[in-house]
OpenMM code with the backbone's topology and positions (N, CA, C; nanometers):
from openmm import Vec3, app, unit

residues = "MET THR ALA LYS GLY VAL PHE GLU GLN SER GLY GLN PHE GLY THR LEU THR PHE VAL ARG LEU TYR ARG HIS PRO ILE ASP LEU VAL TRP THR ALA ILE ALA THR PRO GLU GLY LEU ALA ASN TRP LEU MET CYS ARG HIS ALA VAL ILE GLU GLY ARG ALA GLY GLY ARG ILE GLU LEU VAL SER GLY PRO PRO ALA TYR HIS SER GLU GLY VAL ILE LEU ALA TRP ASP PRO PRO ARG VAL PHE GLU TYR GLU TRP ASN VAL ALA PRO VAL PRO GLU MET PRO HIS GLY GLN ARG ALA ILE PHE ARG TYR GLU LEU THR SER VAL GLY GLU SER THR ARG VAL VAL VAL THR TYR SER ARG LEU THR LYS GLU ILE ALA CYS GLY PHE LEU PRO GLY LEU HIS ALA PHE LEU ASP ARG LEU GLU ALA GLN LEU ASP GLY HIS GLU LEU PRO SER PHE PHE ASP ARG PHE ALA GLU LEU GLN GLN GLU TYR PRO GLU TRP THR GLY HIS ALA THR ASN THR ARG GLN".split()
positions = [
    Vec3(8.6750, 2.6832, -1.9970),
    Vec3(8.5725, 2.6404, -2.0917),
    Vec3(8.4350, 2.6688, -2.0313),
    Vec3(8.3451, 2.7189, -2.1107),
    Vec3(8.2105, 2.7488, -2.0629),
    Vec3(8.1235, 2.6244, -2.0689),
    Vec3(8.0144, 2.6289, -1.9961),
    Vec3(7.9258, 2.5142, -1.9837),
    Vec3(7.8639, 2.4745, -2.1170),
    Vec3(7.8667, 2.3440, -2.1422),
    Vec3(7.8064, 2.2913, -2.2640),
    Vec3(7.6554, 2.2841, -2.2486),
    Vec3(7.5896, 2.2849, -2.3626),
    Vec3(7.4453, 2.2733, -2.3644),
    Vec3(7.4006, 2.1287, -2.3625),
    Vec3(7.2719, 2.1116, -2.3374),
    Vec3(7.2099, 1.9792, -2.3332),
    Vec3(7.1021, 1.9749, -2.4405),
    Vec3(7.0958, 1.8623, -2.5114),
    Vec3(6.9923, 1.8400, -2.6117),
    Vec3(6.9016, 1.7283, -2.5616),
    Vec3(6.7713, 1.7526, -2.5655),
    Vec3(6.6730, 1.6496, -2.5335),
    Vec3(6.5795, 1.6361, -2.6510),
    Vec3(6.5630, 1.5132, -2.6965),
    Vec3(6.4777, 1.4867, -2.8119),
    Vec3(6.3430, 1.4329, -2.7674),
    Vec3(6.2387, 1.4795, -2.8353),
    Vec3(6.1046, 1.4295, -2.8135),
    Vec3(6.0393, 1.4176, -2.9505),
    Vec3(6.0378, 1.2966, -3.0046),
    Vec3(5.9833, 1.2757, -3.1381),
    Vec3(6.0675, 1.3466, -3.2420),
    Vec3(6.0030, 1.4258, -3.3259),
    Vec3(6.0710, 1.4987, -3.4334),
    Vec3(6.1375, 1.6275, -3.3848),
    Vec3(6.1168, 1.6625, -3.2580),
    Vec3(6.1622, 1.7911, -3.2082),
    Vec3(6.2688, 1.7762, -3.1010),
    Vec3(6.3387, 1.8850, -3.0772),
    Vec3(6.4415, 1.8862, -2.9755),
    Vec3(6.4362, 2.0147, -2.8958),
    Vec3(6.4914, 2.0058, -2.7754),
    Vec3(6.5041, 2.1212, -2.6871),
    Vec3(6.6502, 2.1351, -2.6488),
    Vec3(6.7017, 2.2565, -2.6617),
    Vec3(6.8378, 2.2880, -2.6209),
    Vec3(6.8304, 2.3689, -2.4924),
    Vec3(6.9156, 2.3356, -2.3963),
    Vec3(6.9197, 2.4108, -2.2715),
    Vec3(7.0644, 2.4412, -2.2358),
    Vec3(7.0886, 2.5663, -2.2039),
    Vec3(7.2179, 2.6115, -2.1550),
    Vec3(7.1962, 2.6836, -2.0229),
    Vec3(7.2898, 2.6662, -1.9308),
    Vec3(7.2883, 2.7402, -1.8055),
    Vec3(7.4221, 2.8124, -1.7968),
    Vec3(7.4157, 2.9433, -1.7815),
    Vec3(7.5370, 3.0249, -1.7737),
    Vec3(7.5292, 3.1153, -1.6512),
    Vec3(7.6460, 3.1471, -1.5973),
    Vec3(7.6558, 3.2451, -1.4900),
    Vec3(7.7431, 3.3580, -1.5414),
    Vec3(7.6842, 3.4763, -1.5537),
    Vec3(7.7563, 3.5938, -1.6001),
    Vec3(7.7843, 3.6829, -1.4794),
    Vec3(7.9069, 3.7311, -1.4665),
    Vec3(7.9476, 3.8131, -1.3514),
    Vec3(7.9068, 3.9590, -1.3720),
    Vec3(7.7778, 3.9765, -1.3911),
    Vec3(7.7230, 4.1103, -1.4140),
    Vec3(7.5835, 4.1159, -1.3523),
    Vec3(7.5376, 4.2362, -1.3146),
    Vec3(7.4041, 4.2488, -1.2547),
    Vec3(7.2932, 4.2142, -1.3549),
    Vec3(7.1832, 4.1702, -1.3005),
    Vec3(7.0710, 4.1216, -1.3808),
    Vec3(7.0209, 4.2263, -1.4804),
    Vec3(7.0171, 4.3530, -1.4420),
    Vec3(6.9668, 4.4563, -1.5334),
    Vec3(7.0547, 4.4697, -1.6573),
    Vec3(7.1854, 4.4567, -1.6400),
    Vec3(7.2771, 4.4647, -1.7534),
    Vec3(7.2576, 4.3456, -1.8474),
    Vec3(7.2416, 4.2270, -1.7894),
    Vec3(7.2206, 4.1073, -1.8720),
    Vec3(7.0862, 4.1170, -1.9436),
    Vec3(6.9831, 4.1632, -1.8737),
    Vec3(6.8510, 4.1797, -1.9357),
    Vec3(6.8597, 4.2716, -2.0574),
    Vec3(6.9278, 4.3836, -2.0419),
    Vec3(6.9422, 4.4790, -2.1524),
    Vec3(7.0092, 4.4125, -2.2722),
    Vec3(7.1061, 4.3256, -2.2474),
    Vec3(7.1785, 4.2589, -2.3561),
    Vec3(7.0924, 4.1567, -2.4308),
    Vec3(6.9944, 4.0967, -2.3615),
    Vec3(6.9146, 3.9918, -2.4281),
    Vec3(6.7754, 4.0368, -2.4703),
    Vec3(6.7283, 4.1505, -2.4192),
    Vec3(6.5887, 4.1869, -2.4428),
    Vec3(6.5700, 4.3243, -2.5061),
    Vec3(6.6768, 4.3807, -2.5637),
    Vec3(6.6640, 4.5093, -2.6325),
    Vec3(6.7334, 4.5011, -2.7680),
    Vec3(6.6844, 4.5755, -2.8659),
    Vec3(6.7506, 4.5756, -2.9966),
    Vec3(6.8985, 4.6146, -2.9875),
    Vec3(6.9301, 4.7128, -2.9039),
    Vec3(7.0692, 4.7564, -2.8901),
    Vec3(7.1546, 4.6460, -2.8299),
    Vec3(7.1016, 4.5763, -2.7327),
    Vec3(7.1756, 4.4687, -2.6675),
    Vec3(7.2013, 4.3505, -2.7593),
    Vec3(7.1045, 4.3197, -2.8453),
    Vec3(7.1159, 4.2044, -2.9357),
    Vec3(7.2033, 4.2304, -3.0573),
    Vec3(7.2282, 4.3560, -3.0880),
    Vec3(7.2963, 4.3918, -3.2133),
    Vec3(7.4290, 4.3207, -3.2322),
    Vec3(7.5123, 4.3155, -3.1298),
    Vec3(7.6467, 4.2598, -3.1485),
    Vec3(7.6559, 4.1104, -3.1235),
    Vec3(7.6231, 4.0648, -3.0027),
    Vec3(7.6472, 3.9246, -2.9703),
    Vec3(7.5616, 3.8298, -3.0544),
    Vec3(7.4381, 3.8693, -3.0865),
    Vec3(7.3495, 3.7840, -3.1661),
    Vec3(7.3543, 3.8213, -3.3145),
    Vec3(7.4383, 3.9197, -3.3474),
    Vec3(7.4539, 3.9629, -3.4858),
    Vec3(7.3177, 4.0024, -3.5433),
    Vec3(7.2430, 4.0780, -3.4649),
    Vec3(7.1069, 4.1159, -3.4992),
    Vec3(7.1081, 4.2441, -3.5831),
    Vec3(7.0673, 4.2330, -3.7081),
    Vec3(7.0661, 4.3465, -3.8007),
    Vec3(6.9398, 4.4305, -3.7888),
    Vec3(6.8355, 4.3700, -3.7368),
    Vec3(6.7058, 4.4385, -3.7231),
    Vec3(6.6324, 4.3728, -3.6068),
    Vec3(6.5715, 4.4539, -3.5231),
    Vec3(6.4940, 4.3993, -3.4119),
    Vec3(6.3791, 4.4924, -3.3764),
    Vec3(6.2625, 4.4344, -3.3646),
    Vec3(6.1449, 4.5018, -3.3108),
    Vec3(6.1003, 4.4173, -3.1925),
    Vec3(6.0992, 4.4774, -3.0759),
    Vec3(6.0576, 4.4067, -2.9549),
    Vec3(5.9544, 4.4932, -2.8844),
    Vec3(5.8287, 4.4515, -2.8901),
    Vec3(5.7214, 4.5202, -2.8175),
    Vec3(5.7183, 4.4590, -2.6778),
    Vec3(5.7834, 4.5236, -2.5822),
    Vec3(5.8094, 4.4692, -2.4504),
    Vec3(5.6880, 4.4464, -2.3638),
    Vec3(5.6133, 4.3415, -2.3958),
    Vec3(5.4974, 4.3013, -2.3151),
    Vec3(5.4528, 4.1631, -2.3617),
    Vec3(5.3908, 4.0880, -2.2734),
    Vec3(5.3322, 3.9609, -2.3149),
    Vec3(5.2263, 3.9903, -2.4198),
    Vec3(5.2294, 3.9185, -2.5299),
    Vec3(5.1382, 3.9436, -2.6406),
    Vec3(5.1944, 4.0407, -2.7424),
    Vec3(5.3072, 4.1021, -2.7100),
    Vec3(5.3711, 4.1960, -2.8027),
    Vec3(5.4376, 4.1235, -2.9189),
    Vec3(5.4719, 4.2000, -3.0177),
    Vec3(5.5331, 4.1471, -3.1398),
    Vec3(5.6847, 4.1452, -3.1250),
    Vec3(5.7469, 4.0428, -3.1835),
    Vec3(5.8921, 4.0388, -3.1945),
    Vec3(5.9272, 4.0032, -3.3380),
    Vec3(6.0223, 4.0750, -3.3914),
    Vec3(6.0712, 4.0489, -3.5271),
    Vec3(6.2219, 4.0699, -3.5237),
    Vec3(6.2953, 3.9704, -3.5702),
    Vec3(6.4410, 3.9764, -3.5694),
    Vec3(6.4959, 3.9359, -3.7052),
    Vec3(6.6076, 3.9956, -3.7423),
    Vec3(6.6906, 3.9483, -3.8524),
    Vec3(6.8266, 3.9295, -3.7882),
    Vec3(6.8662, 3.8033, -3.7671),
    Vec3(6.9826, 3.7781, -3.6834),
    Vec3(7.0650, 3.6594, -3.7307),
    Vec3(7.1826, 3.6498, -3.6698),
    Vec3(7.2751, 3.5417, -3.6985),
    Vec3(7.3452, 3.5610, -3.8312),
    Vec3(7.4498, 3.4827, -3.8551),
    Vec3(7.5232, 3.4948, -3.9812),
    Vec3(7.4357, 3.4801, -4.1056),
    Vec3(7.3348, 3.3886, -4.1046),
    Vec3(7.2530, 3.3781, -4.2258),
    Vec3(7.1431, 3.4840, -4.2348),
    Vec3(7.1346, 3.5723, -4.1346),
    Vec3(7.0325, 3.6767, -4.1299),
    Vec3(6.8916, 3.6175, -4.1407),
    Vec3(6.8648, 3.5187, -4.0541),
    Vec3(6.7307, 3.4606, -4.0506),
    Vec3(6.6299, 3.5677, -4.0105),
    Vec3(6.5199, 3.5737, -4.0827),
    Vec3(6.4112, 3.6649, -4.0495),
    Vec3(6.3078, 3.5853, -3.9707),
    Vec3(6.2910, 3.6228, -3.8455),
    Vec3(6.1945, 3.5532, -3.7603),
    Vec3(6.0905, 3.6522, -3.7106),
    Vec3(5.9706, 3.5997, -3.6896),
    Vec3(5.8604, 3.6794, -3.6362),
    Vec3(5.7875, 3.5947, -3.5332),
    Vec3(5.7212, 3.6610, -3.4428),
    Vec3(5.6430, 3.5878, -3.3454),
    Vec3(5.5798, 3.6790, -3.2437),
    Vec3(5.5276, 3.6158, -3.1400),
    Vec3(5.4611, 3.6838, -3.0305),
    Vec3(5.5448, 3.6624, -2.9053),
    Vec3(5.5551, 3.7645, -2.8230),
    Vec3(5.6221, 3.7511, -2.6944),
    Vec3(5.5263, 3.6778, -2.6006),
    Vec3(5.5706, 3.5628, -2.5527),
    Vec3(5.4859, 3.4769, -2.4698),
    Vec3(5.4982, 3.5103, -2.3209),
    Vec3(5.6163, 3.5539, -2.2791),
    Vec3(5.6377, 3.5935, -2.1393),
    Vec3(5.7319, 3.7125, -2.1376),
    Vec3(5.6949, 3.8133, -2.0618),
    Vec3(5.7746, 3.9353, -2.0486),
    Vec3(5.7658, 3.9788, -1.9032),
    Vec3(5.8702, 3.9491, -1.8268),
    Vec3(5.8743, 3.9825, -1.6854),
    Vec3(6.0132, 4.0388, -1.6531),
    Vec3(6.0380, 4.1656, -1.6945),
    Vec3(6.1708, 4.2242, -1.6748),
    Vec3(6.2065, 4.2320, -1.5261),
    Vec3(6.3282, 4.2051, -1.4896),
    Vec3(6.4375, 4.1521, -1.5711),
    Vec3(6.4565, 4.0019, -1.5524),
    Vec3(6.3472, 3.9276, -1.5432),
    Vec3(6.3580, 3.7853, -1.5110),
    Vec3(6.3263, 3.6881, -1.6246),
    Vec3(6.2229, 3.7133, -1.7026),
    Vec3(6.1824, 3.6152, -1.8042),
    Vec3(6.1486, 3.6851, -1.9355),
    Vec3(6.2042, 3.6301, -2.0422),
    Vec3(6.1763, 3.6760, -2.1781),
    Vec3(6.1597, 3.5502, -2.2624),
    Vec3(6.0376, 3.5279, -2.3125),
    Vec3(6.0091, 3.4094, -2.3936),
    Vec3(5.9307, 3.4531, -2.5160),
    Vec3(5.9691, 3.3996, -2.6303),
    Vec3(5.9014, 3.4406, -2.7536),
    Vec3(5.9035, 3.3302, -2.8584),
    Vec3(5.8102, 3.3454, -2.9531),
    Vec3(5.8059, 3.2553, -3.0687),
    Vec3(5.9159, 3.2961, -3.1667),
    Vec3(5.9764, 3.1949, -3.2265),
    Vec3(6.0789, 3.2167, -3.3293),
    Vec3(6.0303, 3.1430, -3.4536),
    Vec3(5.9532, 3.2135, -3.5342),
    Vec3(5.8936, 3.1551, -3.6544),
    Vec3(5.9708, 3.2022, -3.7762),
    Vec3(6.0254, 3.1071, -3.8503),
    Vec3(6.1049, 3.1364, -3.9692),
    Vec3(6.0401, 3.0657, -4.0878),
    Vec3(6.0196, 3.1398, -4.1952),
    Vec3(5.9652, 3.0816, -4.3183),
    Vec3(6.0691, 2.9864, -4.3787),
    Vec3(6.0253, 2.8960, -4.4650),
    Vec3(6.1209, 2.8036, -4.5272),
    Vec3(6.2356, 2.8765, -4.5980),
    Vec3(6.3560, 2.8252, -4.5753),
    Vec3(6.4784, 2.8683, -4.6437),
    Vec3(6.5519, 2.7400, -4.6808),
    Vec3(6.6515, 2.7471, -4.7690),
    Vec3(6.7157, 2.6226, -4.8148),
    Vec3(6.7608, 2.5285, -4.7027),
    Vec3(6.8223, 2.5812, -4.5960),
    Vec3(6.8692, 2.4927, -4.4882),
    Vec3(6.7580, 2.4516, -4.3925),
    Vec3(6.6411, 2.5161, -4.4031),
    Vec3(6.5239, 2.4793, -4.3234),
    Vec3(6.4041, 2.4736, -4.4184),
    Vec3(6.3954, 2.3692, -4.4996),
    Vec3(6.2930, 2.3660, -4.6045),
    Vec3(6.1489, 2.3712, -4.5541),
    Vec3(6.1281, 2.3383, -4.4270),
    Vec3(5.9926, 2.3443, -4.3711),
    Vec3(5.9769, 2.4618, -4.2749),
    Vec3(6.0804, 2.5470, -4.2671),
    Vec3(6.0769, 2.6577, -4.1732),
    Vec3(6.0910, 2.6075, -4.0304),
    Vec3(6.0675, 2.6954, -3.9353),
    Vec3(6.0733, 2.6600, -3.7930),
    Vec3(5.9642, 2.7349, -3.7188),
    Vec3(5.9123, 2.6704, -3.6158),
    Vec3(5.8157, 2.7340, -3.5268),
    Vec3(5.8585, 2.6979, -3.3844),
    Vec3(5.9653, 2.7630, -3.3406),
    Vec3(6.0269, 2.7307, -3.2125),
    Vec3(5.9885, 2.8333, -3.1057),
    Vec3(6.0275, 2.8024, -2.9825),
    Vec3(6.0078, 2.8913, -2.8684),
    Vec3(6.1457, 2.9147, -2.8057),
    Vec3(6.1821, 3.0409, -2.7859),
    Vec3(6.3086, 3.0775, -2.7220),
    Vec3(6.2757, 3.1399, -2.5867),
    Vec3(6.3450, 3.0935, -2.4824),
    Vec3(6.3178, 3.1425, -2.3461),
    Vec3(6.4489, 3.1731, -2.2739),
    Vec3(6.4521, 3.2883, -2.2077),
    Vec3(6.5641, 3.3300, -2.1245),
    Vec3(6.5105, 3.3557, -1.9849),
    Vec3(6.5654, 3.2849, -1.8841),
    Vec3(6.5266, 3.3043, -1.7446),
    Vec3(6.6488, 3.3537, -1.6681),
    Vec3(6.6366, 3.4686, -1.6043),
    Vec3(6.7474, 3.5309, -1.5330),
    Vec3(6.7191, 3.5314, -1.3829),
    Vec3(6.8237, 3.5016, -1.3050),
    Vec3(6.8143, 3.5032, -1.1602),
    Vec3(6.9390, 3.5701, -1.1043),
    Vec3(6.9205, 3.6646, -1.0136),
    Vec3(7.0358, 3.7262, -0.9472),
    Vec3(7.0992, 3.6265, -0.8522),
    Vec3(7.2318, 3.6205, -0.8596),
    Vec3(7.3104, 3.5372, -0.7686),
    Vec3(7.4218, 3.6280, -0.7162),
    Vec3(7.3931, 3.6961, -0.6070),
    Vec3(7.4878, 3.7964, -0.5581),
    Vec3(7.5014, 3.9076, -0.6618),
    Vec3(7.6251, 3.9351, -0.7026),
    Vec3(7.6531, 4.0382, -0.8037),
    Vec3(7.6436, 3.9825, -0.9455),
    Vec3(7.6169, 3.8526, -0.9581),
    Vec3(7.6140, 3.7855, -1.0885),
    Vec3(7.4704, 3.7542, -1.1293),
    Vec3(7.4578, 3.7014, -1.2521),
    Vec3(7.3261, 3.6625, -1.3036),
    Vec3(7.3356, 3.5230, -1.3626),
    Vec3(7.2479, 3.4361, -1.3146),
    Vec3(7.2353, 3.3016, -1.3708),
    Vec3(7.1317, 3.3106, -1.4819),
    Vec3(7.1677, 3.2590, -1.6000),
    Vec3(7.0779, 3.2622, -1.7146),
    Vec3(7.0538, 3.1197, -1.7611),
    Vec3(6.9267, 3.0823, -1.7701),
    Vec3(6.8886, 2.9543, -1.8286),
    Vec3(6.8263, 2.9863, -1.9640),
    Vec3(6.8884, 2.9352, -2.0685),
    Vec3(6.8422, 2.9581, -2.2051),
    Vec3(6.7847, 2.8273, -2.2563),
    Vec3(6.6597, 2.8315, -2.3012),
    Vec3(6.5926, 2.7121, -2.3521),
    Vec3(6.5359, 2.7429, -2.4897),
    Vec3(6.5793, 2.6671, -2.5880),
    Vec3(6.5226, 2.6749, -2.7229),
    Vec3(6.4461, 2.5452, -2.7431),
    Vec3(6.3147, 2.5533, -2.7551),
    Vec3(6.2326, 2.4325, -2.7681),
    Vec3(6.1560, 2.4328, -2.8999),
    Vec3(6.1053, 2.3144, -2.9332),
    Vec3(6.0276, 2.2899, -3.0561),
    Vec3(6.1095, 2.3108, -3.1831),
    Vec3(6.2409, 2.2988, -3.1737),
    Vec3(6.3241, 2.3005, -3.2943),
    Vec3(6.3176, 2.1620, -3.3568),
    Vec3(6.3113, 2.1543, -3.4882),
    Vec3(6.3188, 2.0224, -3.5490),
    Vec3(6.4543, 1.9630, -3.5147),
    Vec3(6.4595, 1.8309, -3.5046),
    Vec3(6.5818, 1.7628, -3.4629),
    Vec3(6.7005, 1.8028, -3.5504),
    Vec3(6.6809, 1.8104, -3.6791),
    Vec3(6.7903, 1.8422, -3.7708),
    Vec3(6.8452, 1.9825, -3.7453),
    Vec3(6.7584, 2.0770, -3.7194),
    Vec3(6.8011, 2.2140, -3.6940),
    Vec3(6.8647, 2.2242, -3.5559),
    Vec3(6.8093, 2.1557, -3.4581),
    Vec3(6.8647, 2.1579, -3.3230),
    Vec3(7.0107, 2.1131, -3.3227),
    Vec3(7.0439, 2.0184, -3.4075),
    Vec3(7.1813, 1.9670, -3.4144),
    Vec3(7.2808, 2.0775, -3.4452),
    Vec3(7.2520, 2.1619, -3.5404),
    Vec3(7.3407, 2.2726, -3.5737),
    Vec3(7.3303, 2.3881, -3.4758),
    Vec3(7.2149, 2.4028, -3.4140),
    Vec3(7.1958, 2.5133, -3.3211),
    Vec3(7.2713, 2.4913, -3.1894),
    Vec3(7.3014, 2.3678, -3.1532),
    Vec3(7.3694, 2.3428, -3.0264),
    Vec3(7.5055, 2.4118, -3.0223),
    Vec3(7.5978, 2.3855, -3.1157),
    Vec3(7.7239, 2.4604, -3.1123),
    Vec3(7.7044, 2.6079, -3.1477),
    Vec3(7.6043, 2.6396, -3.2283),
    Vec3(7.5790, 2.7786, -3.2645),
    Vec3(7.5336, 2.8619, -3.1455),
    Vec3(7.4388, 2.8104, -3.0677),
    Vec3(7.3923, 2.8827, -2.9503),
    Vec3(7.5050, 2.8949, -2.8478),
    Vec3(7.5838, 2.7894, -2.8336),
    Vec3(7.6989, 2.7955, -2.7441),
    Vec3(7.7911, 2.9106, -2.7857),
    Vec3(7.8195, 2.9223, -2.9156),
    Vec3(7.9055, 3.0303, -2.9663),
    Vec3(7.8427, 3.1668, -2.9384),
    Vec3(7.7127, 3.1797, -2.9593),
    Vec3(7.6459, 3.3070, -2.9318),
    Vec3(7.6544, 3.3438, -2.7833),
    Vec3(7.6353, 3.2464, -2.6945),
    Vec3(7.6417, 3.2756, -2.5514),
    Vec3(7.7836, 3.3127, -2.5079),
    Vec3(7.8844, 3.2567, -2.5730),
    Vec3(8.0230, 3.2994, -2.5482),
    Vec3(8.0419, 3.4444, -2.5930),
    Vec3(7.9801, 3.4800, -2.7046),
    Vec3(7.9867, 3.6189, -2.7532),
    Vec3(7.9143, 3.7134, -2.6561),
    Vec3(7.8017, 3.6679, -2.6000),
    Vec3(7.7306, 3.7486, -2.5003),
    Vec3(7.8209, 3.7742, -2.3799),
    Vec3(7.8894, 3.6712, -2.3342),
    Vec3(7.9803, 3.6880, -2.2206),
    Vec3(8.0890, 3.7913, -2.2516),
    Vec3(8.1477, 3.7822, -2.3695),
    Vec3(8.2514, 3.8785, -2.4086),
    Vec3(8.1934, 4.0202, -2.4138),
    Vec3(8.0733, 4.0336, -2.4676),
    Vec3(8.0094, 4.1656, -2.4748),
    Vec3(7.9883, 4.2224, -2.3352),
    Vec3(7.9346, 4.1411, -2.2444),
    Vec3(7.9108, 4.1869, -2.1076),
    Vec3(8.0413, 4.2243, -2.0374),
    Vec3(8.1476, 4.1480, -2.0668),
    Vec3(8.2783, 4.1737, -2.0051),
    Vec3(8.3513, 4.2920, -2.0677),
    Vec3(8.2988, 4.3449, -2.1787),
    Vec3(8.3647, 4.4552, -2.2462),
    Vec3(8.4849, 4.4116, -2.3288),
    Vec3(8.4902, 4.2846, -2.3654),
    Vec3(8.5996, 4.2309, -2.4455),
    Vec3(8.5606, 4.2245, -2.5930),
    Vec3(8.6588, 4.2060, -2.6766),
    Vec3(8.6319, 4.1852, -2.8183),
    Vec3(8.5535, 4.0551, -2.8345),
    Vec3(8.4503, 4.0589, -2.9160),
    Vec3(8.3687, 3.9397, -2.9349),
    Vec3(8.4432, 3.8396, -3.0219),
    Vec3(8.4413, 3.7113, -2.9814),
    Vec3(8.5064, 3.6110, -3.0655),
    Vec3(8.4311, 3.5964, -3.1982),
    Vec3(8.5043, 3.5605, -3.3007),
    Vec3(8.4424, 3.5345, -3.4302),
    Vec3(8.3404, 3.4219, -3.4142),
    Vec3(8.2182, 3.4457, -3.4590),
    Vec3(8.1172, 3.3411, -3.4515),
    Vec3(8.1627, 3.2181, -3.5290),
    Vec3(8.2137, 3.2380, -3.6491),
    Vec3(8.2503, 3.1258, -3.7357),
    Vec3(8.3648, 3.0440, -3.6766),
    Vec3(8.4663, 3.1100, -3.6217),
    Vec3(8.5777, 3.0377, -3.5605),
    Vec3(8.5309, 2.9609, -3.4383),
    Vec3(8.4513, 3.0268, -3.3540),
    Vec3(8.4035, 2.9613, -3.2317),
    Vec3(8.3107, 2.8446, -3.2659),
    Vec3(8.2234, 2.8621, -3.3646),
    Vec3(8.1341, 2.7540, -3.4073),
    Vec3(8.2164, 2.6331, -3.4524),
    Vec3(8.3193, 2.6561, -3.5326),
    Vec3(8.4038, 2.5469, -3.5821),
    Vec3(8.4709, 2.4730, -3.4656),
    Vec3(8.5211, 2.5472, -3.3671),
    Vec3(8.5819, 2.4839, -3.2492),
    Vec3(8.4796, 2.4004, -3.1741),
    Vec3(8.3607, 2.4544, -3.1567),
    Vec3(8.2579, 2.3880, -3.0768),
    Vec3(8.2009, 2.2644, -3.1440),
    Vec3(8.2051, 2.2574, -3.2746),
    Vec3(8.1575, 2.1369, -3.3422),
    Vec3(8.2362, 2.0154, -3.2942),
    Vec3(8.3621, 2.0355, -3.2577),
    Vec3(8.4441, 1.9267, -3.2045),
    Vec3(8.3988, 1.8844, -3.0651),
    Vec3(8.3389, 1.9775, -2.9906),
    Vec3(8.2906, 1.9467, -2.8561),
    Vec3(8.1525, 1.8814, -2.8572),
    Vec3(8.0839, 1.8891, -2.9689),
    Vec3(7.9516, 1.8291, -2.9838),
    Vec3(7.9563, 1.7281, -3.0983),
    Vec3(8.0409, 1.6249, -3.0887),
    Vec3(8.0589, 1.5349, -3.2034),
    Vec3(7.9338, 1.4579, -3.2427),
    Vec3(7.8416, 1.4359, -3.1487),
    Vec3(7.7208, 1.3608, -3.1844),
    Vec3(7.6377, 1.4344, -3.2884),
    Vec3(7.6599, 1.5634, -3.3032),
    Vec3(7.5827, 1.6392, -3.4007),
    Vec3(7.6548, 1.6517, -3.5336),
    Vec3(7.7744, 1.5928, -3.5424),
    Vec3(7.8468, 1.5960, -3.6689),
    Vec3(7.8501, 1.4574, -3.7321),
    Vec3(7.7733, 1.3650, -3.6769),
    Vec3(7.7650, 1.2307, -3.7341),
    Vec3(7.8656, 1.1325, -3.6790),
    Vec3(7.9427, 1.1720, -3.5744),
    Vec3(8.0453, 1.0839, -3.5213),
    Vec3(7.9986, 0.9980, -3.4049),
    Vec3(7.8780, 1.0205, -3.3553),
    Vec3(7.8251, 0.9423, -3.2450),
    Vec3(7.6733, 0.9467, -3.2531),
    Vec3(7.6089, 0.8601, -3.1762),
    Vec3(7.4631, 0.8551, -3.1815),
    Vec3(7.3976, 0.8936, -3.0498),
    Vec3(7.4738, 0.9315, -2.9505),
    Vec3(7.4195, 0.9705, -2.8205),
    Vec3(7.3291, 1.0935, -2.8367),
    Vec3(7.2119, 1.0932, -2.7742),
    Vec3(7.1222, 1.2079, -2.7869),
    Vec3(7.1249, 1.2982, -2.6643),
    Vec3(7.2061, 1.2672, -2.5646),
    Vec3(7.2173, 1.3552, -2.4468),
    Vec3(7.3613, 1.3951, -2.4297),
    Vec3(7.3816, 1.5138, -2.3749),
    Vec3(7.5172, 1.5655, -2.3511),
    Vec3(7.5319, 1.6038, -2.2074),
] * unit.nanometer
topology = app.Topology()
chain = topology.addChain("A")
for resn in residues:
    res = topology.addResidue(resn, chain)
    for name in ("N", "CA", "C"):
        topology.addAtom(name, app.Element.getBySymbol(name[0]), res)
């Protein structure tokens, strides 16, 4: 079983954090998370524009619902840090839209890469669904890096909802 994520709430917002160790060199992991080609499969990214520099533009159409997000790249330090705004206009499941920050920090650990993924400024309601969703995406990233068939996002999400019961209304704990 892969490492579960942590949710921290601050007022109306939440931060999700995952720490993963991928048995691949940092450059390979960077390519998978910071290039349109790398994002295409594991993140189900149908469209990506990444202007690789701090202050550059990022635009993605990703995930099963094909969310269209736009923003500015806040940190670009290949192959160590990639942070960007994830701004989504209102859609039915997010009636107020989102103005979140997504950050990936990579560190070489021998032949492997430690990745800390932080999604911050998500509204609490959206963060609840994103916890098992991001976990499923990171499992897909691992499969992609390993050269294996990617698990179905929908099947993996359904399994993971059982591992995060506080987000399905079965508990009230805000930390995992």
